[in-house]
C-alpha positions in Angstrom: 0.0 0.0 0.0 2.8 2.4 0.6 3.7 2.2 -3.1 0.1 2.8 -4.0 -0.4 -0.6 -5.7 -4.0 -1.3 -6.7 -3.4 -5.0 -7.6 0.3 -6.1 -7.5 -0.6 -9.5 -8.9 -1.5 -7.8 -12.2 0.9 -4.9 -12.0 -1.7 -2.2 -11.4 -1.3 0.9 -9.3 -3.9 3.4 -8.2 -4.7 5.8 -11.1 -5.3 9.5 -10.4 -8.2 9.8 -8.0 -9.3 13.3 -9.2 -9.2 12.5 -12.9 -11.2 9.3 -12.5 -13.5 10.3 -9.6 -12.8 7.2 -7.6 -10.5 4.2 -7.4 -9.3 2.7 -10.7 -6.3 0.7 -11.6 -3.5 1.7 -14.0 -1.4 -1.0 -15.6 2.4 -0.4 -15.4 5.4 -2.4 -16.6 8.1 -1.1 -14.3 8.8 1.1 -11.3 11.7 3.5 -10.8 13.8 3.4 -7.6 16.7 5.4 -6.4 18.9 5.8 -3.3 20.5 9.0 -2.1 22.3 10.4 0.9 20.5 13.1 2.9 22.9 15.8 1.5 22.3 14.8 -2.1 20.5 17.2 -4.4 19.9 14.7 -7.2 18.8 11.1 -7.1 19.6 8.7 -10.0 16.6 6.6 -10.7 16.7 3.1 -12.4 13.7 1.1 -13.7 12.8 -2.3 -12.3 10.7 -4.5 -14.5 7.6 -6.0 -12.9 6.2 -9.4 -13.7 2.6 -10.7 -13.1 1.9 -13.1 -10.3 -1.1 -14.6 -12.0 -1.1 -18.4 -11.9 2.3 -18.5 -10.1 1.1 -17.7 -6.6 0.3 -20.3 -4.0 -1.5 -19.2 -0.8 -3.8 -20.3 1.9 -6.3 -18.3 4.0 -6.1 -18.1 7.7 -7.8 -16.3 10.5 -5.7 -13.8 12.4 -5.4 -14.3 16.2 -7.4 -11.1 16.7 -10.4 -12.8 15.0 -10.9 -14.9 18.1 -10.5 -12.0 20.4 -13.2 -10.1 18.5 -15.4 -13.1 18.4 -15.2 -13.4 22.2 -16.0 -9.7 22.6 -19.1 -9.8 20.4 -20.4 -12.8 22.2 -20.5 -11.0 25.5 
């Protein structure tokens, strides 16, 4: 979320909220990164190619431990 990704599995970031009047995805092929010292005036940026996760991602769902805490709280 800090990089403003809409759906990283399909290489989409959040498009401009004001131009689109809401949340829409924008497809990208790479992102640019750079590293600089705090005294630097210029930062050299380099592209990093992104690749889709579709079909290559294995996952399993689980309940967080806080689920059971909330479940107990709502029972009472």
